[in-house]
N, C-alpha and C positions, 0 to 999 in steps of 0.2 A: 188513567194513564193511556196515552195514545201513541201508537207506533205505526209508521208507514214503511212498508217493505217495497223496495224497488228491485225488480227482477231483471237481471242481465242474462239473456239466454246464451248458453255456451253449446254450440253444435259440434265442436271438434276441439282437440288439443294437439298442438304441434310444437316441436322444439325449434327454437330460433334464437339467434344472438340478440335480437331486438325484442325484448318482452313487451307484449301489448295485447289488447283485445280489439279485434278488427273483424267486422262482418260476421260476428258470432263465433269467431275462432279465437281461442286462447293460445297465445304464443308464449312459451316460457324458455328461458335460458337455463338449462339444467346445470351447467358449470357454475354459474353465479348463484343459483338458488340453493345449491347443495352446501355452500360454504357455512351457512348458519347451522346446518345439521351437524357438520363435522367438528364444530367447536366443542361439542360435548365429548368429554374424555372417555365415556363409556361406549361411544359409537366408533368402531374401528374403521368402518367403510360404509358407504351409502351411494345409491344411484337412483335415478328416476326411470320409470318405464310407463308407457301409455297403454291403457286397455279401453277399447271402444265396444259399444254394443254390437253384438253379432259376430265378433271376432272369435276364433277358436283359441281362447285364452283362459287359463285357470290361474286365479290369484290365491295364494295360500303360503303360510298361515297369516290370515288377516287379523290385525290388532284393533284398529279403529277406522272409522270413516267420518270425514269432516267436510262440511260445506264452507267454502270461503265466503265470509261476509265482512263488510266494513261499515263502521258507524260514520255517517256523513253529517248528520245534525243531531244535537241532543247531548245529554249527559253521558259520560263514561265512554267505554270502548268495548269491542267484542272480547269475549272470554274474560270478564272482570274478575279480579283477584288472581288471575293466572297470567294473561297477556296484557291486561290493562289494569288501571287502578280499581279499587273496590267500590267505586261510585256506582250507585244504583242505576241499572240500565232498563231498557224496555220502553223508552219514549224517543221521539224525534224521528229521524230517517235513517234507515239502514239499507245498504245495497247488497244484493244477494246474487252470487253466481249460480244460476239455476241450470241444471242439466249436467253438472260435473261434481266431482268430489276429490279430495285427497285421501288416499287409502294408505295406511301405514302397514308395512309387511316386513317380515323378517324372522330370524330364528326364534323359536317358541319361548315364551315367558312362562305361562302356566301350561296346562294341557287342554285348553279350551278355546284356542283361537280357531278361526273358521276358514271356509272356502267360498270364493265367489267365482262362479263360472259365467263367462260372458255370452255363451251360447249353449244349446243343448238342453236336456231336461233340467239340469241344475239351475240354469238361468231363470226358469219359470218360478223358482222358489225364493229368489232374492231380488229385492227392488233395486239393488245396486248394479245389476246386469244391464239396467236401462240407462245408466249414466256413463259419461266419458270420465274415466278414472285416471288421475295422475297418481301413480303408485310410487311411494317412497319406500324403497327396499333397503333395509339396514342390517348390518352385521355387527354384533357387539364384540367387545374385547373378551379375552379369555377370563375365566374365573370371576364372572360378574355375579352380583347379588340380584336375584330376579326382580325384587320390588324396585331396586334402584334403576335397573335397565328399563323396566316398564315406565317409570317416570321419565327417563331420558327419551324413549321412543314416543311417548305421549306428547312431551313438550316439543319435540322436533316436528311432529305433525301439525301442531298449532302454529308454530313459527312459519312453516311453509304456507299454511292456509292464509294466515294474516298477510304475508308478503304478497301472495297472489291477489288477494282481495283488494289491495291498494290500487291495483290497475283499474278497478271499477269505480273508484271514488268519484271521478268527474264525468262519468258516462251518463247518458240519458237512458233510463230503464225502458225495457220493452213492455213492461207492465208494472203497475203499482197496486198494492192492496193496503187497506188501512184497518187496524185492529184497535179497539178501545175497551177498557174496563173502567167503570166509574167507581167512586167511593161507595162504601156500604150504605151510607145515608142516601146518596143519590140513587142507588140501585133499587131502593124501595119505591121511589117515585117513578122510575123510568118505565117499567112494565109491571104495574101492580097486579094485573090479572093473569100473568103468566107464572108457571111454576119456577121457583128459584132453584138453580142447579149449580153445584160445585164439582170440580174435578179434584180427586185425591190421587196424587201420583206417588207410588212407592218407589224408592230409590235403593238400588242394590248397595249394601253397606256392611257386608259381613266380614270385611277385612281379609287379609291374606290374598291380595290381588282381586278382591271383590269390593271395589270402592267406586263411589261416585262423588263428585265434588260440586259444591254450591258456593259460588263466589270464592272459589279456591279452598273452601273448608271441607274436609272429609265429612261426608254425610252421617257417618256413625257418631260424630261428635255434636250433632245438632239435635234439638227436639223439634217435633213437627211445628211448622209455621205456615203462614199465608204469604204467597207472592202473587204479583200480577202475572198473568199468563204470558204477556209480551216480554217479560224478562228472559224467559227461556229462549225466545227467538234471537236474543242478543248474546246467547252463549253463557247465561248464568249457571246452567247445569251442564256439566261435561262428564263424559265417560272416562273411568280410570280402571275398569275391571277386565278380567280375563275369564268370564263365566262362559257357559255353553253358548256357542255362536248363534244358535237358532233363536234364542230369546234374550240375547244381550242387547241392551239399548246403547247403540253407538252414539257418539256425539251428534252425528247427522240426525238420528232419531229425535234427540232432544231438541235440536234446532227446528225440526219440522214435525213436531208432535201432532199426529193426526187427530187425537182426541180434542186437543185445544182447537185445531182448525175446524172440526165438525161442530163443536159447541159454539164457536163464534159464528159459523154459518147459520146455526139455528137460533141464535140470539135475537130476540125481538120478534121472532116469528112463532116459534112453538115453546121456547123456554126463555128464562132470564138467566144468562150465564154470569154469575156474580164473582167468581174467582177460583183460585187454585190453592190447594193445600198440599204441601210436600211432606212426606214422612219417610222414615228409614226402615230397613229390614235388619233385624238384630239377631244375634246368636243366642243370648241368654233370655230366659223367660221373663225376668224382672224388667228387662229393657223392652221386650215385646209388649208387656202390660202397660208400661209407661207411655210408649209411643202410640199405641192404639187408643188408650184413654184420651191422650191429647188430641189425636186426630178426630175422634168422635166429638170432643168438646169444641173444637174449632168449627166443625160442621154445624153444630148446634148454635154456636156464636154467630155464624153467618146467616142463621135462620133459613136454611135451605130446605126445600121439599124433597130433593133428590140428590144423589151423589154417584158419580162414576168413578170406580176405583181401578187403576191399572197396576199390575204386578210386574216385577222383573225377576227372572230366575224361576226356580222350582224347588220342590223338596222342603227344606227348612222355611223359606219365605211363604210357603202355602199357609203356614200357621199365622203369620203376620196378616196375610190377606183375609183369612176368615175372621180373625179377631177384629180387624178394622171393619169388615162388613157387618158382623153381628152387633158390635157396639154402636155403630151408626144407625143400624136398624132399630136398636133399643131406644134410640132418641126419637123414634117416630119418623125417621128419614128413609125413604126408599133408596135402595142401592142396586147398582149393576156392576158386576165385577168382570174385568177383562183378564184372562189368563191363557195359558196353553196347557197341553196335556202330555203326560208321560204314562200312556196306557198300555205299554208293552207293544212289541212288534205286531201282535195280532189284534191290538186294540181292545183287549178284554180285561185288562187290569184296571184297578182304581186309578182314575185320572189325576187326582190331587192327593197329597199326603195328609190333608185335613179337609173337613167338610162340615156343613151345618145346614139344617133345613131352611134357615133364614137366607142362605145364599142361593136363592131360587131364581135369580135373573143373572145369567152368565153368558158372556161372549167368549168363544174359544178361538185361539189362533191355530188350532190343529194339533195333531199327535206327533211329537218330536221323535218318537221311537219308530216311526214308519221307515222302512228300508227303501233306499233309492239306489239306482245304478247310474253312475256318472261315467260316460265314455271318456276315452283319452282326448286330451286337447293338443293342438299342434304346438302350443307354447305355454310354459309355466312361468309366472312371475312370482318369485320367491323360491320355495323348495317343497318337494313332496316328501321330505325325510320324516315328517311328523304325522302323516295321514293316519297311520295305524294307532297313534297315541292320543289324538285329540278326542274329546268327548263325542261319542257317537260312532267312532271308528273302533276297530278291533284288529288283532293280529291277523294279517291277511287281507285287510280292507283294500290295500293298494295291490293290484294285480300286476303281473310282469309286463302286460301290454300298456300299462299306464292308466287303465280304467280303475274306478273306485266303487266299491260296494260298502255302504255305511248307512247309519241312521240319519234322518233329516237333521238331527242335532248339529251336524258338521257344517251346514250351510248358513252363512251369516244372514240373520234376519228372517229365516224361514218361517218361524212361528212367533213372530214378535208380539208381545203382550200389550202394545199400544194399538194393535190392529194395523200396523204399518205393513200390510201385505194383503194378499187375496186368498189366503188359505184359511179354512175352518175345519170343522169335524162334526160328525153326527153320531 
């Protein structure tokens, strides 16, 4: 399967009655764009705000981050099973608005939404401070059910992203890149002397606002399966969870999976990247056993020499991570795990809730318990009402002067377990 991505660079966002993309500037009509958002009966009010890199702006509580993309040629459409038909995606041509995102913000759903600072020390810990962010700020109706409002807010973000992306359909990209994964049969012929490597992606699926969707299906309802890596670039996997902000995979992370990007970059040079296995993270032991058995079986079926495993979340999913790792190792396949750590504020506690000697090759995204001081920002998009309640915060995190002292957990994407950042630990 072959996919070409055409990147349209967005250097700024401005409000204008004439929506368009011109000279690298995205012009949006907020009054027209908000209409599809307000059609949902669970959203009482909504508006847009713009946050640019370097501005003294704090965005919180952040629910999701989405990159606008549009399918120009090929089967299906972006976010299949959600915003488009369930036709298999990952081939043809897709245009990408690079340098910007849609950020959904608003009254808290769970207690684990996060913070994006556009400047200051907090900005160094989130990749989204480098983007021009169109923030969709929503206010729910009274007496809403949390999971229903999460769905409403999630869908509103996707509708906005898809509507914006349509403006890029007929534009000439600033850059194009091509990605291809061949069939299993062809992969044996392609680079016979290079080690065969697969990517195993663990999807947060513990339920209770801990959900990820694959072609619109809740990941806890699937068994591990094989997909083409290019499918993720067309939005086949989307975020629907409200887990700790630091290691939550937003939809933007899935669309721009850095593990996939690095494996494609090494393909044909040092490795033979043969495909991607997706698996879920379960609550019950029987489900963990089933999924890890299937994951190892699929890696064996692909006849790989090595596998890279990325996690999402911490605590309970640490067991899924170690089970996947050890069972794949037992097949004679070398593994590398990507995780982050909850080692206590002093860094001296056990980093993971589970461990095994076979998990001896590990990439870490840093210690989420590290305490950070975030100075006051001149502007807040959203509300500071929940800073003391979100994971990583505590009673008194928000000071009277507007500054925040909390654990790194509160920052969206700070310790991402795809390695989508620059932080590590030793």
